[in-house]
C-alpha positions as CSV (number, residue, x, y, z in Angstrom):
1,M,-25.2,25.1,7.6
2,A,-27.2,22.4,6.5
3,A,-25.6,20.4,3.2
4,I,-28.8,21.5,1.1
5,D,-27.9,25.1,1.9
6,S,-24.8,25.0,-0.5
7,L,-26.8,24.0,-3.4
8,L,-29.4,26.7,-2.4
9,A,-26.4,29.5,-2.6
10,L,-26.4,28.7,-6.2
11,I,-30.1,29.9,-6.8
12,D,-29.1,33.4,-6.0
13,A,-25.7,33.5,-7.7
14,Q,-27.2,32.2,-11.0
15,K,-30.5,34.2,-10.2
16,A,-33.1,31.7,-10.8
17,T,-36.0,30.4,-9.0
18,G,-35.5,27.0,-8.3
19,I,-33.5,23.8,-8.3
20,V,-34.3,20.1,-9.4
21,L,-32.3,17.6,-7.9
22,R,-32.6,14.0,-9.1
23,A,-30.8,10.5,-8.2
24,R,-27.9,10.1,-10.3
25,E,-28.0,13.6,-12.5
26,P,-26.2,16.4,-12.0
27,P,-28.7,19.7,-10.6
28,V,-30.6,21.6,-13.1
29,L,-31.7,25.4,-12.0
30,I,-35.2,26.2,-12.7
31,G,-35.2,29.6,-14.8
32,A,-31.7,30.6,-14.6
33,Q,-30.2,33.3,-16.3
34,G,-26.7,32.2,-16.5
35,R,-25.2,29.0,-17.5
36,G,-26.6,25.5,-16.5
37,L,-24.7,23.8,-13.7
38,T,-21.9,21.3,-14.5
39,M,-21.8,19.3,-11.3
40,P,-21.3,15.5,-11.1
41,P,-24.5,13.9,-11.1
42,L,-25.8,13.2,-7.5
43,A,-25.5,9.7,-5.2
44,P,-28.7,8.4,-4.3
45,Q,-27.2,8.6,-0.1
46,I,-26.9,12.3,-0.8
47,L,-30.1,12.9,-2.2
48,E,-31.6,11.1,1.1
49,T,-29.6,13.4,3.0
50,F,-30.9,16.5,1.1
51,A,-34.7,15.4,1.9
52,A,-34.1,14.7,5.9
53,E,-32.4,18.3,6.1
54,A,-35.4,19.7,3.7
55,L,-38.1,17.4,5.2
56,A,-39.7,17.4,8.4
57,P,-39.8,13.6,10.2
58,A,-43.4,13.1,9.4
59,D,-43.0,14.4,6.0
60,L,-40.2,11.9,5.2
61,D,-42.7,9.3,6.7
62,R,-45.4,10.5,4.3
63,L,-43.0,10.4,1.6
64,R,-41.6,6.9,2.4
65,A,-45.3,5.7,2.5
66,S,-46.7,7.0,-0.7
67,G,-43.9,8.4,-2.9
68,A,-45.1,11.8,-2.7
69,C,-44.8,14.9,-0.8
70,D,-45.1,18.8,-0.6
71,A,-43.7,20.7,2.4
72,V,-41.7,24.1,3.1
73,Y,-37.4,24.4,4.0
74,R,-36.8,27.3,5.5
75,S,-33.5,27.9,4.9
76,E,-31.9,30.9,7.5
77,R,-29.2,31.8,4.9
78,H,-31.7,31.8,1.5
79,G,-35.0,32.1,2.4
80,V,-38.5,30.2,2.2
81,F,-38.9,27.2,-0.4
82,A,-41.8,25.3,-1.6
83,V,-40.4,21.6,-1.6
84,E,-42.0,19.1,-3.9
85,A,-40.3,15.6,-2.9
86,R,-41.3,12.4,-5.4
87,G,-40.0,8.8,-5.7
88,D,-38.4,6.2,-3.4
89,A,-34.9,5.7,-2.4
90,D,-33.6,4.8,-5.3
91,K,-35.5,7.0,-7.7
92,L,-35.8,10.0,-5.7
93,S,-36.4,13.8,-7.2
94,L,-36.7,17.0,-5.1
95,K,-37.5,20.4,-6.6
96,L,-37.1,23.3,-4.1
97,R,-38.7,26.4,-5.6
98,R,-38.1,30.1,-3.7
99,T,-41.3,31.6,-2.3
100,G,-42.1,35.3,-1.7
101,D,-41.6,34.9,1.8
102,V,-37.8,36.3,3.5
103,L,-36.2,35.2,6.6
104,A,-34.0,37.3,8.6
105,K,-30.5,36.8,8.0
106,P,-28.5,36.6,11.1
107,A,-25.7,38.9,11.6
108,P,-22.3,38.3,10.6
109,P,-19.8,37.2,13.4
110,A,-17.5,40.0,14.1
111,P,-13.7,39.5,12.6
112,V,-11.4,37.3,14.2
113,S,-7.6,37.9,14.3
114,P,-5.9,34.3,12.7
115,R,-3.8,32.5,15.3
116,P,-0.2,31.4,14.2
117,A,-2.2,28.1,13.0
118,D,-4.5,29.8,10.9
119,A,-1.8,31.7,9.5
120,R,-0.1,28.8,8.1
121,V,-3.1,27.7,6.7
122,A,-3.9,31.2,5.2
123,T,-0.4,31.1,3.4
124,A,-0.4,27.5,2.4
125,S,-3.9,28.4,0.6
126,A,-2.9,31.2,-1.3
127,T,0.5,28.8,-2.3
128,V,-2.6,26.6,-3.7
129,T,-4.2,29.3,-6.2
130,T,-0.8,30.5,-7.4
131,P,-1.7,30.2,-11.4
132,A,1.8,29.3,-11.8
133,V,5.5,29.8,-10.3
134,S,8.8,29.2,-12.3
135,P,12.0,29.6,-11.5
136,S,13.2,30.3,-14.8
137,A,12.0,29.6,-18.5
138,G,14.8,27.0,-18.5
139,T,13.2,24.8,-15.7
140,V,9.9,25.2,-17.0
141,A,10.9,23.7,-19.9
142,A,12.5,20.6,-18.6
143,T,9.6,20.0,-16.3
144,S,7.3,20.3,-18.5
145,S,9.0,18.0,-21.0
146,R,9.9,15.0,-18.2
147,L,6.0,15.2,-17.7
148,A,4.8,14.9,-21.0
149,G,7.3,12.1,-21.8
150,L,5.8,10.1,-18.6
151,I,2.5,10.7,-19.9
152,A,3.1,9.7,-23.3
153,R,4.7,6.4,-22.0
154,A,2.0,5.6,-20.2
155,I,-0.7,5.4,-22.6
156,D,-1.7,2.5,-24.7
157,E,-4.8,1.0,-26.4
158,T,-5.6,-0.3,-23.0
159,V,-5.7,3.1,-21.4
160,S,-8.6,5.0,-20.8
161,D,-7.9,8.0,-18.5
162,V,-4.2,9.3,-16.7
163,I,-4.8,11.3,-13.6
164,V,-1.9,13.6,-12.4
165,S,-1.6,14.9,-8.7
166,A,1.1,16.8,-6.6
167,G,3.0,14.2,-4.2
168,Q,1.2,10.9,-6.2
169,P,2.8,8.7,-9.3
170,L,0.9,9.0,-12.1
171,W,-2.6,7.0,-11.6
172,I,-4.0,4.9,-14.7
173,R,-7.3,3.8,-15.3
174,T,-7.8,0.7,-17.8
175,A,-10.3,-1.7,-18.0
176,N,-9.3,-3.4,-15.0
177,G,-9.6,-0.3,-12.6
178,L,-7.5,2.4,-11.6
179,A,-3.5,2.0,-10.3
180,A,-0.9,4.3,-9.5
181,S,2.6,3.7,-11.6
182,G,5.7,5.0,-11.5
183,D,8.0,7.6,-9.3
184,T,6.2,10.3,-7.8
185,I,5.3,13.9,-9.4
186,D,6.1,16.9,-7.4
187,Q,3.9,20.2,-7.9
188,Q,6.4,21.9,-9.5
189,E,6.3,19.7,-12.2
190,I,2.7,19.9,-12.5
191,L,3.0,23.9,-12.9
192,G,5.8,23.9,-15.3
193,F,3.6,21.3,-17.6
194,V,0.3,23.1,-17.2
195,D,1.8,27.0,-17.7
196,S,3.5,25.3,-20.9
197,L,-0.5,24.2,-21.7
198,L,-2.3,27.2,-20.8
199,D,-2.6,30.2,-22.7
200,A,-4.1,33.5,-21.6
201,R,-7.7,32.7,-22.3
202,R,-7.5,29.7,-20.4
203,R,-5.5,30.5,-17.7
204,R,-8.4,33.7,-16.7
205,C,-11.0,30.6,-17.3
206,L,-8.9,28.4,-14.8
207,D,-8.4,31.3,-11.9
208,E,-12.3,32.1,-12.4
209,S,-13.7,28.7,-12.3
210,G,-11.2,26.5,-10.6
211,S,-11.0,24.1,-13.7
212,V,-10.3,24.5,-17.4
213,D,-10.8,22.2,-20.8
214,L,-8.3,21.6,-23.5
215,A,-7.0,19.3,-26.0
216,W,-3.1,18.6,-26.0
217,E,-1.1,16.2,-28.0
218,A,1.2,14.5,-26.0
219,P,4.8,13.6,-28.1
220,A,5.1,10.9,-30.7
221,L,6.6,8.1,-28.8
222,D,6.2,5.6,-32.7
223,A,5.2,5.7,-35.9
224,E,1.4,6.5,-35.2
225,G,2.6,9.6,-34.6
226,P,1.3,12.7,-31.7
227,Q,-1.5,11.1,-29.5
228,R,-4.3,13.6,-29.3
229,L,-5.6,14.1,-25.2
230,R,-8.5,16.0,-23.6
231,V,-7.2,17.5,-20.6
232,N,-9.2,19.1,-17.4
233,V,-6.6,21.2,-15.5
234,F,-8.4,21.6,-12.0
235,R,-7.4,23.1,-8.6
236,Q,-7.7,20.8,-5.4
237,A,-6.5,21.1,-1.5
238,H,-3.1,20.3,-2.7
239,G,-2.6,22.2,-5.4
240,L,-3.4,21.7,-9.5
241,A,-4.0,18.4,-10.8
242,L,-4.8,17.3,-14.3
243,A,-7.0,14.3,-15.7
244,L,-6.3,13.2,-19.0
245,R,-8.3,10.7,-21.8
246,P,-6.9,9.5,-24.9
247,V,-8.5,10.2,-28.0
248,N,-8.4,7.7,-30.7
249,R,-6.1,8.8,-33.5
250,H,-9.1,8.0,-36.0
251,A,-12.9,8.6,-35.4
252,P,-14.1,5.1,-34.9
253,S,-16.2,2.9,-36.9
254,L,-19.4,1.5,-35.1
255,A,-17.8,-2.2,-35.6
256,E,-14.9,-0.8,-33.5
257,L,-17.4,-0.1,-30.6
258,N,-19.5,-3.2,-30.9
259,L,-22.8,-0.6,-31.6
260,P,-25.6,-1.7,-33.6
261,D,-25.9,-0.4,-37.6
262,S,-29.1,1.0,-35.9
263,V,-27.5,3.8,-34.2
264,G,-25.5,4.7,-37.0
265,A,-28.6,4.7,-39.2
266,L,-29.5,8.1,-36.7
267,G,-26.8,10.0,-38.5
268,N,-29.5,9.4,-42.0
269,L,-32.3,11.4,-40.6
270,T,-32.7,14.5,-42.4
271,G,-33.5,16.9,-39.6
272,G,-34.5,17.1,-36.2
273,M,-32.2,16.0,-32.9
274,V,-31.0,13.0,-31.6
275,L,-29.4,12.9,-28.3
276,L,-26.7,10.4,-26.6
277,V,-27.5,10.4,-22.9
278,G,-25.4,8.4,-20.4
279,P,-23.1,8.8,-17.0
280,T,-19.6,10.6,-17.5
281,G,-17.5,8.5,-19.0
282,C,-20.0,6.0,-20.7
283,G,-18.7,6.9,-24.3
284,K,-20.9,9.3,-25.5
285,S,-19.0,11.8,-27.4
286,T,-17.0,8.5,-29.0
287,T,-20.4,6.6,-30.2
288,L,-21.4,10.3,-31.9
289,A,-18.1,10.7,-33.4
290,A,-18.7,6.7,-35.2
291,I,-22.4,8.4,-36.4
292,V,-20.2,11.4,-38.0
293,E,-17.6,9.1,-39.4
294,L,-20.1,6.4,-40.8
295,V,-21.9,9.6,-42.9
296,N,-18.4,10.9,-43.6
297,R,-17.9,7.8,-45.9
298,T,-21.5,7.4,-47.1
299,R,-23.2,10.6,-47.8
300,A,-22.2,13.9,-49.1
301,R,-22.8,16.5,-46.0
302,H,-21.8,19.8,-44.6
303,V,-21.3,19.2,-41.1
304,I,-20.4,21.7,-38.5
305,T,-19.0,20.6,-35.2
306,L,-18.8,22.4,-31.9
307,E,-16.8,20.9,-29.4
308,D,-15.2,21.9,-26.0
309,P,-12.4,20.6,-26.7
310,I,-12.2,19.2,-30.3
311,E,-11.6,15.3,-29.8
312,F,-11.4,13.5,-32.6
313,V,-10.0,15.1,-35.7
314,Y,-12.1,14.4,-38.6
315,Q,-10.6,13.5,-42.6
316,P,-13.1,14.6,-45.2
317,R,-14.0,12.1,-47.2
318,R,-17.6,12.7,-48.9
319,C,-18.3,15.1,-46.3
320,L,-17.2,18.9,-45.9
321,I,-16.7,18.6,-42.3
322,H,-15.8,22.2,-40.1
323,Q,-14.5,21.5,-36.6
324,R,-15.3,24.9,-34.3
325,E,-13.4,25.1,-30.7
326,V,-15.4,26.7,-27.9
327,G,-13.1,29.4,-26.7
328,T,-10.9,29.1,-29.7
329,H,-13.3,29.6,-32.7
330,V,-16.6,30.3,-31.2
331,E,-17.2,32.3,-27.5
332,S,-19.8,29.5,-26.4
333,F,-22.0,26.4,-28.1
334,A,-24.8,29.0,-28.1
335,V,-22.7,31.3,-29.9
336,G,-21.7,28.9,-32.2
337,L,-25.2,27.4,-32.9
338,R,-26.4,30.7,-33.7
339,A,-23.9,31.0,-36.4
340,A,-24.0,27.5,-37.5
341,L,-28.0,28.2,-38.9
342,R,-25.7,30.9,-41.2
343,E,-23.4,28.7,-42.4
344,C,-25.6,26.1,-44.4
345,P,-24.9,22.8,-43.0
346,D,-26.6,19.7,-43.3
347,I,-25.7,18.3,-39.6
348,I,-24.7,20.4,-36.4
349,L,-22.7,18.3,-33.6
350,V,-22.8,20.2,-30.6
351,G,-20.7,18.5,-28.1
352,E,-22.8,19.2,-25.0
353,M,-25.6,21.2,-24.2
354,R,-25.2,22.9,-21.1
355,D,-27.4,26.0,-20.5
356,R,-30.9,27.2,-22.0
357,E,-29.8,29.1,-24.7
358,T,-27.9,26.2,-26.2
359,V,-30.9,24.2,-25.9
360,A,-33.4,26.5,-27.1
361,L,-30.7,27.3,-30.3
362,A,-30.4,23.5,-30.4
363,L,-34.4,22.9,-30.5
364,T,-34.5,25.9,-33.4
365,A,-32.0,24.4,-35.4
366,A,-33.8,21.0,-35.7
367,E,-37.2,22.3,-36.3
368,T,-35.8,24.2,-39.4
369,G,-34.4,21.2,-41.1
370,H,-30.9,20.4,-39.7
371,L,-29.9,17.4,-37.8
372,V,-28.5,18.4,-34.5
373,L,-26.7,15.8,-32.7
374,S,-25.4,16.1,-28.8
375,T,-25.1,15.0,-25.9
376,L,-26.5,15.1,-22.2
377,H,-25.7,14.0,-18.7
378,S,-28.7,11.8,-17.7
379,G,-29.8,8.3,-17.1
380,S,-32.7,7.8,-19.1
381,A,-34.5,9.3,-22.0
382,A,-37.4,10.2,-19.7
383,M,-34.7,11.7,-17.1
384,A,-33.1,13.7,-20.6
385,I,-36.4,15.1,-21.6
386,D,-37.4,16.1,-17.9
387,R,-34.3,18.2,-17.6
388,I,-34.4,19.8,-21.3
389,V,-38.0,21.1,-19.9
390,D,-36.6,21.7,-16.3
391,I,-33.9,24.1,-17.4
392,F,-36.9,26.9,-18.7
393,P,-39.1,29.1,-16.6
394,E,-42.2,27.8,-16.0
395,H,-44.0,29.3,-18.0
396,Q,-42.1,28.7,-21.1
397,Q,-42.1,24.9,-20.3
398,A,-45.6,24.0,-21.7
399,Q,-44.4,25.7,-25.3
400,I,-40.5,23.7,-24.6
401,R,-42.7,20.4,-24.7
402,L,-43.9,21.1,-27.7
403,Q,-40.9,22.0,-29.5
404,V,-39.5,18.7,-28.0
405,A,-42.2,16.4,-29.3
406,G,-41.9,18.1,-32.6
407,S,-38.2,17.9,-33.2
408,L,-36.8,15.0,-31.3
409,R,-36.0,12.1,-33.4
410,A,-34.4,9.6,-30.8
411,V,-32.5,9.4,-27.6
412,V,-29.7,7.0,-27.2
413,T,-28.8,6.1,-23.5
414,Q,-25.6,4.5,-23.4
415,Q,-23.7,2.5,-20.5
416,L,-20.4,1.4,-20.5
417,L,-19.6,-2.1,-19.0
418,E,-16.8,-4.2,-18.0
419,G,-16.3,-7.2,-20.3
420,V,-16.1,-10.7,-19.2
421,L,-12.3,-11.0,-20.9
422,P,-9.8,-8.4,-19.0
423,G,-9.6,-5.2,-20.3
424,T,-12.8,-5.4,-22.5
425,R,-15.8,-3.0,-22.2
426,Y,-19.0,-3.1,-24.2
427,P,-21.8,-0.5,-24.7
428,A,-25.5,-1.5,-23.3
429,L,-27.9,0.7,-24.7
430,E,-31.6,1.7,-24.8
431,I,-33.1,3.3,-27.8
432,L,-36.0,5.6,-27.4
433,M,-37.5,7.0,-31.1
434,V,-39.9,9.5,-30.7
435,N,-42.8,8.0,-32.7
436,Y,-46.8,9.5,-32.3
437,A,-47.6,8.0,-29.1
438,V,-43.8,8.9,-28.1
439,G,-44.7,12.8,-28.9
440,A,-48.0,12.7,-27.5
441,L,-46.2,12.1,-24.0
442,I,-43.6,14.3,-24.5
443,R,-46.4,17.3,-25.0
444,E,-48.8,15.8,-21.8
445,G,-46.0,15.6,-19.7
446,K,-46.1,11.9,-19.2
447,T,-42.3,11.2,-19.5
448,H,-42.8,8.5,-16.8
449,Q,-44.8,6.1,-19.3
450,L,-41.7,6.0,-21.9
451,T,-40.4,3.2,-20.2
452,T,-43.5,1.4,-21.3
453,Q,-43.4,2.6,-24.5
454,I,-40.0,1.6,-25.3
455,Q,-40.4,-1.8,-24.4
456,T,-43.3,-2.2,-26.6
457,G,-42.2,-0.4,-29.6
458,R,-39.4,-3.1,-31.1
459,D,-41.1,-2.6,-34.3
460,D,-40.4,1.1,-34.4
461,G,-36.5,0.0,-33.7
462,M,-36.6,0.9,-30.0
463,V,-34.5,-1.0,-27.7
464,A,-35.0,-1.7,-24.0
465,M,-32.0,-1.2,-21.6
466,D,-32.5,-4.9,-19.7
467,A,-33.0,-6.6,-23.2
468,S,-29.4,-4.7,-24.6
469,L,-28.1,-6.4,-21.2
470,L,-29.6,-9.8,-21.7
471,D,-28.4,-10.1,-24.9
472,L,-24.3,-9.3,-24.0
473,V,-25.1,-11.8,-21.4
474,R,-26.2,-14.4,-23.6
475,A,-23.5,-13.5,-26.0
476,G,-21.1,-14.0,-23.0
477,R,-19.6,-10.5,-23.3
478,I,-20.4,-9.6,-19.7
479,S,-21.1,-11.3,-16.7
480,R,-24.9,-11.9,-15.4
481,E,-23.5,-10.0,-12.2
482,I,-22.5,-7.0,-14.2
483,A,-25.8,-7.0,-16.0
484,V,-28.0,-7.3,-12.9
485,A,-26.3,-4.2,-11.3
486,A,-26.9,-2.0,-14.4
487,A,-30.1,-3.4,-15.2
488,R,-33.3,-1.1,-14.7
489,D,-35.1,-4.4,-13.6
490,P,-32.6,-6.3,-11.3
491,V,-35.3,-9.0,-10.9
492,E,-36.9,-9.5,-14.3
493,L,-33.6,-9.5,-15.8
494,Q,-32.5,-12.5,-13.5
495,R,-35.8,-14.3,-14.3
496,R,-35.0,-13.7,-18.2
497,V,-31.3,-14.9,-17.7
498,R,-32.1,-18.3,-16.3
499,E,-35.0,-18.7,-18.7
500,G,-32.2,-18.0,-21.6
501,R,-30.1,-21.0,-20.2
């Protein structure tokens, strides 16, 4: 089976009409009835593999020569798809849309009795998917407490992530990279620890989807009190594993994050939508928390947050802040948003816009005078806007472009880069402010021209990513090599760095 067929299977599962694949972005289903995809971004090399499977050699040659190609892909399992391929190897995109043609599916193979080796594999697999096994309550409590203590002691101000996996020591990520620490942890310890974390609802989510998010407070080891962490529990080939990310005990300030005042000023908008976009782990949620905390200290507003899970716990100062956790206080982001429209908020923070219903309600809230702050996994403002539009069926997309053009106020694209000094990281930002010209481009579907608007919109508060990188290099915060690797136009950035010197 071709690798791309595993993605096409999602179209059937979600009752969608097609799928959009872009380099460095998660796949997006077209016209899906269910939730949006939460897969990791696609590496350019993987997308090239998909293109080689979906396009004939002659079509690939045409794509490389002209940057555009339309073709047909015939999947033995999933039918016939019209393929639109655009861009080059670094900015490749594929859109596959189902046609009316159907291929006959091959007959399923006859069942084969497992050999002894197969039986052993099946037994091992059954062991992996067992939710929790504990010989006794006392053993569970002991293993849970020991692992909790190991995690708590591993965390300090330099740690950004802790990864727990059976048969491995703790793996700890800092600005200097990923490294192992301590003794090996066995599966029984992880099972006991997970058993102490999950209630019935979250255990059901883990059983059904293979992963679950939650917040956890590590035991207090100092006068600062317990440390709050965002936790993802997931199944993998050798059992359960956990990825834990420490959350600041207090919502940070813009200065602590090395963010400009212009980012904080976005919290002063009286309505519309502000999006924070970027790859996983670039600090989008932390930047949103800094914006909310600035509003909390300076203005009297009613703020409702919808999070999965709750990360920063705000202490009300000038604001009235209600924090709601998906799965605990509300069923979903969409349900929470619908309710928030009747709860008299000034500002609504949506942890992530994951599906079509959430996006539609967020746009409605922004159109009706609320300031909506949210995040999206995307590499640029243009990609984020295209992703929002592509979530909807084709016959609705023109209307969605109008809504986005009328309600979107700003898109901040963020990267988090290793600093020159060991253990430091600095954000590089691209800021798109939606003025009349930008709104017109969004309405007309000309998002590929937004880069030019950012470069010429300095007077409107816009900042180009490469300009932000150049400022960090000139300030001595990041190296030239790091900046060039993160640049939109590496050659031009190198030239400007040399001229600056």
